[in-house]
C-alpha positions, 0 to 999 in steps of 0.5 A: 781678517778678524772674524771674530769681528763681524763689523771689522771695527777696530778696538776702543778703550772701555771709556771710549765705547761708554761715552759712545753708548751713552751718545747712542743712547741719547740719541734714540731717546731724543725727540728733536737732535740736529747735528752741528759739523765742521770740516772734519766731518769731511776729512774722512772723504780726503777733503783736506781742513783749513787748520790742520797741519796738511791744511790749506793755511799751512801750504804755500802760495802767493797770497795766504789762502784766507786772503784768496778766498775774500770777497775783495781778492775775488772782485780785485784778483778774479783769475787768481781767485779762480786758479786757486778755487780750481785747485784747492776748492773743487774736489773731484772723486770724492764720496759721502763717509760713515759719518755722512751717510749714518747721519742721512739714515738717522734723518731718514729714521726720524731720528734726526731733525737737521744738519748745520754744515760749515762745509760747501762739498755737498756731501751731505746731500749727496749722502741723502740728508735732506734738511741741511743748513749750508752755513757757507754755501756749497761749491754746488752751486753758482750765480751771474753777479750781474743778472742774477741767473743760476749756475748748478754744479762745478762744470761751468766753473771748471770749464771756463779758460779763465773767470767763468762769464754769464751768456749776459757777459757778468762774472759767475761767482760761487754760491760759497760764503768768502771772507768779508761777506756775510751768511745767508739770512735764511740759512742763518735764522733756520740754523739757530731755530733747528739748535734752539729747538732742538733736546740733543745737539751733537757738534762734530769735526769742528774746533769752534773758532770759527765765528758767528757759525761757532756762536750759533752753540750759545742759541742751544738750551736742550738737555744734552750737548755732546761734542767729538772732535779729535781736539779739544775745543773752547766750548768743551767745559759746556758740553754734557759729554765730550768724545775726543775721536774721530767721527768715523770711529763714533758714527759707525757705532752709532745703532739706530733703534 
């Protein structure tokens, strides 16, 4: 172990350090910061994304993943839907990583107004974040499609021998936004308002190709737009700062002033 590095941080280039220093300054000077995140926020917790080399889109099933997590497939083939859902979308033992934890720390310090996320894993709340807009819902909530009864957690799904049923006999559905379904309007409105009123918007771990979520960036009218992603995005040209790096490498160096 390198005792000269008490935080056990890997070395980074001077250019990258300067970019992180700029971000750190903006975070501490900002009056209203919002974080908008995608799958890359949770990959460091061991949750695969959809579009990476090892992501769900590149794995082999009888149907493409985007078909199996569509509304039509859920209605027509609930057994197959739930086989895939239980196998690939409910992941055990995952914990918040440095990015989740740092965002919660920033919120607690009054430096972050809200998190807008495309993820459905609930890790932001597990880390302690309170103002979280889950655009695509969460695996931790479910409801009966017939009577509307709510079921919390994943147990009701996992413990069902096939398709989970409500006490009324109706089919239980995860409170996640499937393909062909619209976003929850209240959550969408909250996210839009948070982004529109922010003076610093940090976008991390998203390729910004999934709409309507990616379109939320058009509502930002603040001072600084920052994009943190391992690869380039279609919005890089609009950003005031682009950091092509893993989120953990960046957020472990953010100091709450």
